[in-house]
C-alpha positions in Angstrom: 108.8 224.5 141.6 106.7 226.0 144.5 105.9 223.6 147.3 102.1 222.7 147.6 100.2 224.7 150.1 99.5 222.8 153.3 96.1 224.2 153.6 95.2 223.3 150.0 96.4 219.8 150.5 94.4 219.6 153.8 91.1 220.6 152.0 91.1 217.8 149.5 88.7 214.9 149.6 91.2 212.2 148.9 90.9 209.4 151.5 93.6 206.5 151.6 92.9 203.4 153.6 95.3 200.6 154.7 94.0 197.1 153.5 95.8 193.9 153.9 96.7 192.6 150.6 96.2 189.0 151.6 92.8 189.7 152.7 91.7 191.6 149.7 93.0 189.1 147.3 91.5 186.1 149.1 87.9 187.9 149.1 88.2 189.0 145.5 89.5 185.6 144.4 86.5 183.7 146.2 84.0 186.1 144.7 85.5 185.4 141.1 85.4 181.8 141.8 82.0 181.8 143.2 80.8 183.5 140.0 82.5 181.3 137.5 81.3 178.0 139.3 77.7 178.8 139.9 77.0 181.3 136.9 79.0 179.9 134.3 81.2 176.9 133.9 79.2 174.0 135.7 75.9 172.4 134.7 72.9 171.9 137.0 72.4 168.4 137.7 68.6 168.8 137.3 68.2 170.1 133.7 72.0 169.6 132.6 72.3 173.1 131.4 74.7 175.9 132.2 73.2 179.3 132.8 73.9 180.4 129.2 72.4 177.5 127.8 69.4 177.9 129.9 68.8 181.5 129.0 69.2 180.8 125.2 66.6 178.1 125.3 64.2 180.2 127.4 64.6 183.3 125.3 64.2 181.4 122.3 61.0 179.9 123.5 59.7 183.5 124.5 60.3 184.4 121.1 58.4 181.7 119.8 61.1 179.9 117.7 59.3 176.6 117.6 60.4 173.7 115.3 57.1 174.4 113.3 58.1 178.2 112.6 60.9 179.8 110.4 64.4 180.3 111.4 65.7 183.5 112.4 69.1 185.0 112.5 71.4 183.8 115.2 72.5 187.2 115.9 69.0 188.2 116.8 68.8 185.3 119.4 72.4 186.5 120.7 71.3 190.0 120.9 68.0 189.0 122.9 69.9 186.7 125.3 72.7 189.4 126.1 70.3 192.3 126.5 67.7 190.8 128.6 69.2 187.7 130.6 73.0 187.0 130.1 75.4 190.0 131.3 78.3 188.6 129.1 79.8 189.0 125.7 77.8 187.9 122.4 80.7 185.4 121.5 80.4 183.5 124.6 76.5 183.2 124.0 76.8 182.5 120.2 79.6 179.6 121.1 77.0 178.0 123.4 74.3 178.3 120.9 76.5 176.6 118.2 77.4 173.8 120.4 73.7 173.0 121.1 73.0 172.9 117.4 75.9 170.5 116.6 74.9 166.9 116.1 78.5 165.7 116.5 78.8 167.3 120.0 75.3 166.4 121.5 73.6 163.2 121.4 70.2 164.9 121.2 70.8 168.6 119.6 68.6 171.1 121.4 68.8 173.8 118.4 68.0 173.4 114.8 70.5 175.4 113.0 70.5 176.5 109.3 73.8 177.4 107.8 77.5 176.8 108.7 77.6 175.7 112.2 81.0 174.4 112.0 82.6 170.9 112.1 85.1 169.2 114.2 88.0 170.7 112.3 86.3 174.3 111.5 84.6 176.9 113.5 81.2 178.2 112.6 80.2 181.1 110.5 79.4 184.4 112.1 76.1 184.9 113.9 74.8 187.3 111.1 75.2 184.3 108.5 73.5 181.6 110.4 69.8 181.0 111.5 68.5 179.0 114.4 65.2 177.8 115.9 64.5 175.4 118.7 64.7 171.6 118.1 62.0 169.5 118.8 63.8 168.0 121.8 64.1 171.4 123.2 60.5 171.8 123.8 60.6 168.9 126.1 63.0 170.6 128.3 60.9 173.9 128.4 57.3 172.6 128.5 55.0 173.5 131.3 57.1 176.6 132.1 53.8 178.6 132.5 52.4 176.3 134.9 54.5 177.3 137.8 56.6 174.1 137.7 59.7 175.8 138.6 61.2 178.7 140.3 61.9 182.1 138.6 64.7 184.5 139.7 65.6 188.0 138.6 67.8 188.8 135.7 71.1 190.9 136.2 69.3 194.1 136.5 66.2 192.9 138.4 63.7 193.9 135.7 62.8 190.6 134.2 62.5 187.2 135.5 64.2 183.8 134.3 63.8 180.2 135.2 66.3 179.1 138.1 66.2 175.6 136.2 64.2 174.1 133.4 61.4 171.4 133.8 63.5 168.9 131.7 61.1 166.0 130.5 64.4 163.7 130.0 67.7 163.5 131.8 69.6 166.0 129.7 72.9 166.0 131.6 73.4 162.2 131.0 72.1 162.2 127.5 74.0 165.2 126.0 77.0 165.2 128.6 78.9 168.4 129.6 82.2 170.0 129.6 83.5 173.1 131.5 86.3 174.6 133.4 85.8 176.5 136.6 88.0 177.8 139.3 89.7 174.9 141.1 87.4 172.3 139.5 86.2 171.0 136.2 83.5 168.8 134.6 83.7 166.3 131.7 80.7 164.1 131.2 80.1 161.7 128.3 76.9 161.6 126.2 74.7 158.6 126.5 71.8 157.1 124.9 68.4 158.6 125.6 66.3 155.3 125.6 69.0 153.4 127.9 69.2 156.3 130.3 65.3 156.5 130.5 65.3 152.9 130.9 67.4 153.1 133.9 65.6 156.0 135.4 62.3 154.0 135.3 64.0 151.2 136.9 65.2 153.4 139.6 61.7 154.7 140.2 60.2 151.4 140.6 63.3 150.0 142.5 64.8 152.8 144.8 67.2 150.3 146.2 68.6 149.3 142.6 72.3 148.7 142.7 74.8 149.8 140.1 74.7 146.5 138.3 71.1 146.7 138.0 71.4 150.4 136.5 74.3 149.1 134.3 72.2 146.6 132.7 70.2 149.5 131.1 73.1 151.8 130.8 76.2 149.7 129.8 78.4 152.6 128.8 78.3 155.9 127.0 76.8 156.3 123.4 78.9 158.9 121.6 77.4 161.1 118.8 80.4 160.1 116.6 79.7 156.4 117.0 83.2 154.5 117.3 84.1 151.9 119.7 84.9 152.0 123.5 87.4 149.5 124.4 87.9 148.5 128.1 84.8 149.2 130.4 86.5 149.2 133.5 86.9 152.7 133.8 83.3 153.1 132.7 82.1 151.3 135.8 84.5 153.4 138.0 83.0 156.4 136.6 79.6 155.4 137.3 80.3 154.3 140.9 82.5 157.3 142.0 81.9 160.0 139.3 85.5 159.8 138.0 86.9 157.3 135.6 88.1 156.9 131.9 87.7 154.9 128.9 89.5 154.6 125.4 87.7 155.4 122.3 88.6 153.9 118.8 87.6 154.8 115.5 85.4 152.2 113.4 87.9 150.9 110.9 87.5 148.1 108.2 89.9 146.4 105.8 88.8 146.9 102.2 90.2 146.6 98.9 91.0 149.8 97.4 92.3 148.3 93.9 92.5 144.8 92.7 96.0 144.4 94.2 95.9 147.0 97.0 94.0 146.9 100.3 93.5 149.9 102.7 91.9 150.8 106.1 88.7 152.6 105.6 87.5 154.8 108.6 83.8 155.6 108.9 83.5 156.6 112.6 86.0 158.6 114.6 86.5 159.0 118.4 84.2 161.6 120.0 85.6 165.1 119.4 88.1 164.0 116.7 88.0 165.5 113.3 89.5 163.7 110.0 91.8 166.6 109.3 93.4 166.1 112.6 93.9 162.5 112.0 95.4 163.2 108.4 97.9 165.6 110.1 98.8 162.9 112.8 99.4 160.3 110.2 101.6 162.5 108.1 103.5 163.7 111.1 104.0 159.8 112.0 105.1 158.8 108.6 107.6 161.8 108.4 108.9 161.1 112.0 109.4 157.3 111.2 106.8 156.3 113.9 104.4 154.8 111.2 105.2 152.5 108.5 103.3 150.7 105.7 101.3 153.6 104.9 101.3 154.7 101.2 98.6 157.6 101.1 95.6 159.2 103.0 92.4 160.2 101.2 89.6 162.0 102.7 86.5 160.8 100.8 83.8 162.2 103.1 80.6 163.9 101.8 77.3 164.8 103.1 75.6 161.8 101.4 77.8 159.0 102.7 79.3 160.7 105.8 82.8 160.1 106.9 85.0 158.0 104.7 88.8 158.2 105.5 90.9 155.8 103.3 94.4 155.0 104.6 96.2 153.2 101.8 98.5 150.2 102.8 101.8 149.4 101.0 102.2 146.1 99.6 103.6 143.5 102.0 102.3 145.0 105.1 99.7 143.7 107.3 96.7 146.1 107.5 96.2 144.8 111.0 99.5 145.6 112.4 99.4 149.1 110.5 96.1 149.7 112.3 97.6 148.7 115.6 100.3 151.3 114.9 97.6 153.9 114.0 95.9 153.3 117.3 99.1 153.9 119.1 100.2 157.1 117.5 97.3 158.8 116.1 93.8 160.0 117.3 92.1 157.0 115.8 92.4 155.9 119.6 91.8 158.6 122.2 91.1 158.7 125.9 88.1 160.4 127.6 88.6 161.3 131.2 84.9 161.5 133.0 84.6 163.8 135.8 80.8 164.0 136.8 80.8 167.3 138.6 77.4 169.2 138.7 75.5 171.6 140.8 73.4 170.1 143.3 71.2 172.2 145.7 73.5 175.1 144.8 76.8 173.4 145.4 79.3 171.5 143.2 79.2 167.6 143.8 80.9 164.7 142.0 78.1 162.2 141.1 78.0 158.7 140.2 75.4 157.2 137.7 72.7 156.5 140.6 73.2 159.9 142.1 72.7 161.5 138.8 69.6 159.6 138.1 68.5 160.4 141.8 69.0 164.1 141.5 67.1 164.2 138.2 63.9 162.1 139.4 63.7 164.2 142.5 63.5 167.1 140.3 61.0 165.8 137.8 59.0 164.4 140.7 58.9 168.0 142.0 58.0 169.3 138.5 55.0 166.9 138.0 53.7 167.8 141.6 54.0 171.5 141.2 52.3 171.1 137.7 49.5 169.0 139.2 48.9 171.5 142.1 48.8 174.4 139.5 46.4 172.7 137.4 44.3 171.7 140.4 44.1 175.4 141.6 43.2 176.6 138.1 40.4 174.0 137.8 39.1 174.9 141.2 39.1 178.6 140.4 37.4 178.0 137.0 34.7 175.6 138.7 34.1 178.4 141.1 33.2 180.8 138.2 31.2 178.3 136.4 29.1 177.3 139.3 28.4 181.0 139.8 27.6 181.6 136.1 25.1 178.7 136.3 23.4 180.2 139.1 23.0 183.7 137.1 21.8 181.8 134.0 19.2 180.0 135.9 17.8 183.1 137.6 18.7 185.5 134.8 15.7 187.7 135.0 16.3 188.3 138.9 19.9 188.9 138.1 19.1 191.6 135.5 16.6 193.0 138.0 19.2 193.1 140.7 21.6 194.8 138.4 19.2 197.4 136.9 17.9 198.7 140.3 21.4 199.1 141.6 22.9 202.6 141.6 26.6 201.5 140.6 28.7 198.5 140.1 29.6 198.3 143.7 26.1 198.2 144.8 25.4 195.7 142.0 28.2 193.6 143.3 27.1 193.6 146.9 23.4 193.0 146.1 24.4 189.9 143.9 26.4 188.3 146.7 23.7 188.9 149.2 20.7 187.7 147.0 22.5 184.7 145.5 25.1 183.9 147.9 28.0 184.6 145.5 31.6 185.4 146.3 33.1 188.6 145.1 35.0 186.7 142.2 31.6 185.1 141.2 29.8 188.4 141.4 32.5 190.1 139.2 32.3 187.5 136.6 28.6 187.8 136.2 28.8 191.5 136.1 31.0 191.0 133.0 28.7 188.4 131.4 27.8 189.0 127.9 24.4 188.7 126.5 25.4 185.9 124.0 26.2 183.6 126.9 22.5 183.4 128.0 21.4 181.0 125.4 20.1 177.5 126.2 23.2 175.9 124.6 25.5 177.8 126.9 23.9 176.5 129.9 24.6 172.9 128.5 28.1 173.9 127.8 28.6 175.2 131.3 27.1 172.0 133.0 29.2 169.8 130.9 32.3 172.0 131.7 31.3 171.8 135.5 31.1 167.9 135.5 34.5 167.7 133.5 36.1 170.1 135.9 35.0 168.0 138.8 36.2 164.7 137.4 39.5 166.4 136.7 39.7 167.8 140.0 39.0 164.5 141.7 41.8 162.9 139.4 44.3 165.5 140.4 43.5 165.4 144.0 43.9 161.5 143.8 47.1 162.0 142.1 48.5 164.5 144.7 47.5 162.2 147.4 49.8 159.4 146.1 53.4 159.3 145.8 53.4 156.2 143.9 50.8 157.6 141.3 53.1 160.7 140.8 56.1 158.5 140.4 54.1 156.2 137.9 53.1 159.6 135.8 57.0 160.5 135.8 57.8 157.1 134.5 55.1 157.2 131.7 56.2 160.6 130.4 59.8 159.6 130.5 58.8 156.5 128.4 56.9 158.9 125.9 59.8 161.1 125.6 62.0 158.0 124.8 59.7 156.8 122.1 59.5 160.4 120.5 63.4 161.2 120.6 65.2 157.9 121.1 67.5 156.5 118.6 69.5 153.1 118.4 72.9 153.1 120.1 75.8 154.3 117.8 78.7 153.4 119.8 80.0 149.8 120.2 81.1 148.6 123.6 83.9 145.9 123.9 86.3 144.7 126.5 89.3 144.7 124.1 92.4 146.0 125.7 93.2 149.7 124.3 96.7 150.5 122.8 99.1 152.2 124.8 101.5 154.7 123.0 105.2 154.4 123.9 108.4 155.6 122.4 110.8 153.0 124.1 112.6 150.4 121.9 110.4 147.7 123.4 107.2 149.6 122.3 108.9 150.1 118.6 109.7 146.6 118.4 106.2 145.6 119.4 104.5 148.0 117.0 103.7 145.1 114.6 102.0 143.1 117.2 98.5 143.0 118.7 98.0 143.7 122.2 95.7 140.6 123.0 97.7 137.4 123.9 97.9 134.9 121.2 95.8 132.1 123.2 93.6 129.1 122.2 90.3 130.6 120.8 87.1 129.1 119.5 84.9 131.4 117.4 81.2 131.1 117.1 79.1 132.2 114.2 75.2 132.0 114.7 72.7 131.3 112.3 71.3 134.9 112.8 74.7 136.4 112.0 76.1 137.1 115.4 79.8 136.3 116.1 81.7 135.7 119.4 85.1 134.3 120.4 85.8 132.3 123.6 89.3 132.3 124.9 91.1 129.6 126.7 93.8 130.1 129.3 97.2 130.0 127.6 98.6 126.5 127.5 95.2 124.8 127.0 95.3 121.6 125.1 91.8 121.4 123.6 89.7 124.3 122.6 86.8 121.9 122.4 86.4 121.7 126.1 83.9 124.6 126.3 80.8 123.6 128.4 77.4 124.4 126.9 75.5 127.4 128.6 73.4 126.6 131.7 70.4 128.0 129.9 69.6 128.8 126.4 69.6 132.4 125.0 68.7 134.2 121.9 70.7 133.5 118.7 72.3 130.3 120.1 71.7 128.1 117.0 75.5 127.9 115.6 76.1 128.1 112.0 79.8 127.7 112.1 82.5 126.9 114.7 86.2 127.5 114.3 89.1 126.5 116.5 92.0 129.0 116.2 94.0 131.4 118.2 93.0 134.9 119.2 95.7 136.5 116.7 95.4 134.2 114.0 94.2 135.0 110.6 91.0 133.3 109.6 88.5 133.6 106.8 84.7 134.3 106.4 83.1 132.7 103.3 80.2 134.9 102.0 77.1 134.4 100.0 78.9 135.8 96.9 81.6 133.5 96.8 84.0 135.8 98.5 86.7 134.9 101.4 87.2 137.9 103.8 90.3 137.7 106.1 90.1 138.8 109.7 91.6 138.2 113.0 89.4 137.2 116.1 91.5 139.8 118.2 88.8 142.6 118.0 85.5 140.1 118.4 83.9 140.5 121.7 84.9 137.6 124.1 83.0 135.7 126.5 84.1 133.4 129.3 84.2 129.8 128.7 81.6 129.2 131.5 79.0 131.5 129.9 78.9 130.9 126.1 75.8 132.8 124.8 75.7 134.0 121.4 73.3 136.9 122.3 76.2 138.6 123.8 78.1 138.7 120.4 77.8 141.2 117.9 76.6 141.3 114.2 79.3 139.9 112.0 78.6 142.8 109.5 79.8 145.4 112.1 83.3 144.0 111.7 83.5 142.8 108.0 83.1 144.9 104.9 80.1 143.3 103.1 79.2 144.3 99.6 75.5 144.9 100.4 72.8 143.8 102.6 72.1 140.7 100.5 75.5 139.4 101.3 75.6 137.0 104.1 78.4 135.4 105.9 78.1 131.5 105.8 81.1 130.0 107.4 84.2 130.6 109.3 87.5 128.9 108.0 91.0 128.4 108.7 93.5 129.7 106.2 95.8 126.7 106.1 96.3 123.8 103.7 95.5 121.0 106.1 91.8 121.1 105.2 89.9 122.3 102.0 87.1 124.6 101.8 83.9 123.1 100.2 81.1 125.3 98.7 77.6 124.5 97.4 75.5 127.0 95.3 71.9 127.7 94.9 72.1 126.1 91.3 73.6 122.8 92.6 77.4 123.4 92.0 80.0 122.0 94.3 83.5 123.1 94.5 86.5 122.3 97.0 89.4 124.9 97.0 92.7 124.6 98.8 93.9 127.3 101.2 97.0 129.2 99.5 99.3 131.9 100.0 96.9 134.6 100.7 99.0 136.6 103.4 98.7 139.9 101.5 95.1 139.8 100.0 92.4 140.9 102.6 89.6 139.4 100.5 89.0 137.5 97.3 86.9 135.5 95.2 87.0 131.5 95.9 84.6 130.4 93.4 83.4 131.9 89.8 79.8 132.0 90.0 77.3 131.9 87.1 74.9 134.8 86.6 72.2 134.4 89.1 73.7 132.0 91.4 75.0 132.3 94.9 76.8 130.3 97.6 74.3 128.7 100.0 76.7 126.9 102.4 80.4 126.5 103.0 82.5 124.5 105.4 86.0 122.9 105.8 86.5 119.3 104.7 88.8 116.5 104.3 88.3 113.5 101.9 86.6 111.3 104.6 83.8 113.8 105.1 80.4 113.4 103.4 78.9 116.4 101.5 75.1 117.0 101.8 72.7 118.9 99.4 69.2 119.4 100.2 67.0 120.8 97.3 63.7 122.8 97.7 61.7 120.0 96.0 62.8 117.9 99.0 65.5 115.9 97.3 68.7 115.2 99.6 71.8 113.9 98.1 74.9 112.8 100.2 78.2 111.7 98.6 81.8 111.4 99.6 83.9 114.6 99.5 86.6 112.7 98.0 84.4 112.7 94.8 85.1 116.5 94.4 88.7 117.2 93.4 90.2 120.5 94.8 90.4 123.4 92.3 92.0 126.8 92.0 90.3 130.0 93.3 89.4 131.1 89.6 87.4 127.9 89.0 83.6 127.7 88.7 83.2 124.1 90.4 81.6 121.0 89.2 77.9 119.7 89.2 77.0 118.5 92.9 73.3 117.7 92.7 71.0 117.2 89.6 68.2 119.7 90.2 64.8 119.3 88.8 63.0 122.0 86.9 62.4 125.0 88.9 64.1 123.6 92.2 67.0 125.1 93.8 69.5 124.2 96.8 68.3 125.2 100.2 71.1 123.6 102.1 74.7 122.6 101.7 76.9 121.3 104.3 78.9 118.4 105.5 79.1 115.5 108.1 82.3 114.2 109.5 82.7 110.4 110.0 82.5 110.7 113.7 79.1 112.5 113.4 77.4 110.3 111.0 75.7 107.9 113.8 74.3 110.9 115.7 73.5 113.2 112.7 70.1 114.3 112.0 68.2 116.0 109.2 65.8 118.8 109.7 63.3 119.8 106.9 60.8 122.6 106.8 58.0 122.4 104.3 55.7 125.3 103.4 53.2 126.6 100.9 54.2 128.7 97.9 50.7 130.5 98.1 51.6 132.6 101.2 54.0 135.4 101.9 57.6 134.3 103.0 57.9 134.1 106.9 54.1 133.9 107.4 53.4 130.3 107.1 55.0 128.0 109.9 54.6 125.1 107.6 55.5 121.6 108.7 58.6 120.1 110.2 60.5 116.8 110.2 63.4 115.4 112.1 65.0 112.5 110.6 68.2 110.3 111.2 70.9 110.9 108.8 71.8 107.2 108.5 68.2 106.8 106.8 69.4 108.5 103.8 71.4 106.3 101.5 74.6 107.9 99.8 74.5 108.6 96.1 76.9 109.4 93.7 77.9 113.2 92.6 75.5 114.7 90.2 72.8 112.6 90.9 69.1 113.5 92.1 69.5 112.1 95.6 66.3 110.8 97.5 63.3 112.4 98.9 63.7 113.8 102.5 59.9 114.8 103.1 56.5 114.1 101.7 54.6 117.2 101.3 51.1 117.6 102.7 48.2 119.1 100.9 48.8 122.7 100.1 52.9 122.3 100.7 55.0 123.1 97.7 58.6 123.4 98.6 61.1 123.2 101.5 61.7 126.5 102.9 64.9 125.3 104.8 66.7 122.4 105.8 69.8 121.3 107.8 71.9 118.2 108.4 74.4 117.9 111.3 74.9 116.5 114.7 72.1 116.1 117.0 70.5 117.7 118.8 69.5 120.4 116.4 68.4 123.8 117.6 65.8 125.9 115.7 65.3 129.8 116.2 63.0 132.4 114.9 64.0 135.4 112.9 64.6 137.3 116.1 66.9 134.6 117.6 64.3 133.3 120.0 64.3 129.5 120.3 61.6 127.6 118.6 60.4 123.7 119.1 61.3 121.1 116.4 59.1 118.0 116.2 60.5 114.7 117.9 63.3 113.0 115.8 63.3 109.3 114.4 60.7 110.3 111.5 61.0 108.1 108.5 63.2 109.4 105.7 60.4 110.2 103.3 57.6 110.8 105.8 55.4 113.7 106.0 56.1 116.6 108.4 54.4 117.7 111.5 52.5 121.1 111.6 54.6 123.7 113.4 53.3 126.3 115.9 55.7 129.3 114.9 57.7 130.2 112.0 61.2 128.9 112.0 63.9 131.3 110.8 67.0 128.9 111.0 68.1 125.7 112.4 71.8 124.9 113.5 73.7 123.0 116.0 73.8 123.6 119.7 76.9 125.2 121.8 78.8 122.7 123.3 
């Protein structure tokens, strides 16, 4: 081969430079990291959106894809965003669009999707098969963009302009959360309830020095789109304080009867981001790997009408609660969520707590309202300037026309109008463009009305801009309106229960069938309004009854039933349909002994599977043979049933009810107690519990009270021997001509000793004389004094003074009483 010519080589244009590899790599990496952090992965703390999400919403707004218009192909939206604003691939844009349309991902979806937008287990259909338009909530993020409320920046090729941030009429970052992985940092924020977040934001506006505890009174924890339960709130508080923390999520699971002899676990809500197929796969792996036992089968019965329903069959002889604890340990029925509140603030990434997140958003919103008000003020001043000039022209229209006709050209006409009528250039140009149809008398009246209205609006805007307090109040009012429009009730239940910790050690396997909460003495309270709460005493406490009454009364504090037990014991709940449902107090919310308030409890229906909305929990009972369970029905039947071996039956009937009958009261009794019936015709009957012999579960009971024609039982209960001297009887009489709950009626409080004991199956004695217009008792109660009455909302109501005659008439009441029970303590 001929060697290359030296001259030819010297004449080439190739130029080689020596560059330090370390310096080049550092520079290139920093440029890449900067691009990922600021332009792709992290949301802005003001509107809670990443650039691609913001560009999608803005472009859909520009395309007119409002909620009241038809859907368009998602591919069209993706193409518009990619071609005009987002210099990245269409898959990234479509993925962001899909996420904003998924109601299981965002607490308040921003895109209204039509078609297959995926599920927790499957991805969405291609963009050419789905359609989209803006959701109503998205309009709240983009409204007022045309009023100079935010800065606009050039797009990637400097041909178009796009908003640097959206106005965001609600705190989207907290409400919908965010997730993203940047270079050297990541963000993972949980969704929250819109109503709660708005309440905290408004409170911070009114009280800038509000503490974290004050804000957490409004935002107690995340509210996940999938519902479920958050167990352990210490990590949530850490996240709200420092921006970093973690919590555990549990599925909502109830024990139900699958067949007459088989029970199962029914999952109706899953942890955030967990799909049913993933749960089923993990359960099968656990059974095959011998980590899970007691499971017979898993069936997915989910559909669009009833939502998620995952049924896990339990083998005979296994405790559903123990199996559920294993599932919490080894399957995604319990998952962790690590909060890392990293967002962009003034162009830089920061880790923010709850107070900082709200402060950044409120500062942004105050800026938006201020700029919007300044814009509107300027526009109204401009319009007023033109209207005033037009009024001058209409008042001297003949002279105006003469000036214009005698002018050589437009410039001369403009100059002469400005000189003759003392007008500005804008006013003169506007008059020259005036149409003849504006010269009517009615147009003049319209202009004068518009002028007065403009002056009033200008004065109002100037007053608004002159007061920071008024701007903050306007921001607060607008937040309230957004919460009313888009707010929904909380979905996620918050509890302080201890989460399960998965383990593979021998000790963990041996403890798989045990519950995590220590088995300590516990007292369980059930309120008359259906709220349930437990109070734990320190291990080794001798008397669970030594629980002090609360320092002040709260809502729902009228007690229907109290049961002393232990936290991991099995207890029963008797329902109005004559069923007994087994459950353990371990999952109930606990309150410290020194602050027992049933308003802090939860609805008992959230934990127990009731047949329908008409079924009610009447009493809590112990599942032992020491005491018998007494029941009274609406048709006057009484029954005592002895607790038997019910270890493998999660629920069962304890009385055979006749057609149209239901249980109105239940309690545990001994032979020394007295049973009490009160009928709607005011007859009260008390007799010894020993007069009712215990029967089996399938029996229908025996005659308890002899009812008159048309009468029904409104109360059944028991009074213990030690309570007789202090017991009282409360009766409420109402008219039968008014709607239920509309007539307060009259009430009476009498001593229980005033009523003589009678034999079983007799008619009893009158407990209240009806006033004119009164026809029946709406409710009654007998128990230890003092009695506590509450309304339908659980708020306390005032009862008449005690000591009334047995058959005396009642005292008119001021407010409707919904229920009566005993006091706590």
